[in-house]
C-alpha positions in Angstrom: 1.7 94.2 -37.5 -0.5 96.3 -35.3 0.2 97.3 -31.6 -2.0 94.5 -30.2 -0.2 91.9 -32.4 3.3 93.1 -31.5 2.4 93.1 -27.8 0.9 89.6 -28.1 4.0 88.4 -29.8 6.3 89.8 -27.1 4.2 88.2 -24.4 4.3 84.9 -26.2 8.1 85.2 -26.6 8.6 86.0 -22.9 6.3 83.1 -21.8 8.3 80.7 -24.0 11.6 81.9 -22.7 10.4 81.2 -19.1 9.0 77.8 -20.2 12.3 76.8 -21.9 14.0 77.6 -18.6 11.9 75.3 -16.4 9.0 77.5 -15.5 5.3 77.0 -15.9 4.3 80.2 -17.7 1.0 81.5 -18.7 0.1 84.6 -20.7 -2.7 86.6 -19.4 -5.0 86.9 -22.4 -6.3 90.4 -23.3 -4.7 91.7 -20.2 -5.7 95.2 -19.2 -4.1 94.8 -15.8 -0.5 95.1 -14.7 0.5 91.4 -15.3 1.0 90.0 -18.8 2.8 86.7 -18.0 2.8 84.6 -14.9 6.0 82.4 -14.6 6.1 79.9 -11.7 8.6 77.3 -10.6 9.3 75.4 -7.3 12.2 77.9 -6.6 11.0 81.2 -7.8 7.8 83.0 -9.1 7.6 86.0 -11.4 4.9 88.4 -12.3 5.8 90.1 -15.6 4.7 93.2 -17.5 5.8 93.3 -21.1 6.6 96.5 -23.0 7.7 97.0 -26.6 8.4 100.1 -28.7 9.6 100.5 -32.3 10.0 104.3 -32.3 11.6 105.4 -29.1 15.0 105.1 -27.4 13.4 104.8 -24.0 10.3 103.6 -22.3 8.6 105.0 -19.2 6.6 102.7 -17.0 4.6 104.7 -14.5 1.3 103.1 -13.6 1.8 99.3 -13.3 4.8 99.0 -10.9 3.0 99.9 -7.7 0.2 97.4 -8.4 2.8 94.8 -9.5 4.8 95.2 -6.3 1.6 94.8 -4.2 0.5 91.7 -6.0 4.0 90.1 -6.0 4.4 90.8 -2.3 1.1 89.0 -1.5 2.3 85.8 -3.2 6.0 86.0 -2.7 6.9 86.6 -6.4 9.4 88.9 -8.1 7.8 91.7 -10.2 9.6 92.1 -13.6 9.3 94.3 -16.6 10.4 92.6 -19.8 11.0 95.1 -22.6 12.1 95.2 -26.2 13.2 98.0 -28.5 13.3 97.8 -32.2 15.8 95.1 -33.2 17.0 94.3 -29.7 16.8 91.2 -27.6 14.3 91.1 -24.7 15.6 92.8 -21.7 14.5 92.6 -18.1 14.3 94.9 -15.1 13.2 94.0 -11.6 10.5 96.3 -10.4 11.6 98.0 -7.1 10.3 101.6 -7.6 6.9 103.2 -8.5 8.2 104.2 -11.9 10.9 103.0 -14.3 12.8 104.6 -17.1 14.2 102.0 -19.5 16.7 103.0 -22.1 17.9 101.4 -25.3 21.5 102.0 -24.5 22.8 101.2 -21.0 23.3 98.3 -18.7 20.5 96.3 -20.0 20.2 92.6 -18.9 18.8 90.1 -21.4 16.0 87.9 -20.1 17.8 84.7 -21.1 20.9 85.8 -19.1 18.9 86.9 -16.1 17.2 83.5 -15.8 20.6 81.7 -15.9 21.9 83.6 -12.8 
């Protein structure tokens, strides 16, 4: 599986998790922008960037958060980064700062649990 395919699959998984939890979710095809998945409901809206790695213990997200926060603020949505390491569940982090450091070990919250809160 190449990088495009693994990224596509993660975006598809994330969109399905939102869909299975009562959201209308759409994957942004061939996204070159900061938003990969739009997840909307009557109660809450999310703009999601998806990140995946198979070789590292941590991910750094530096460019997309500022644009995501601006876009989310305009429409009253919550900006999220959904991320996955090799053989881990899909984790989620709310975007509140201009850059994020996401680690494989730590207080990671699974997307499924986050949506149940």
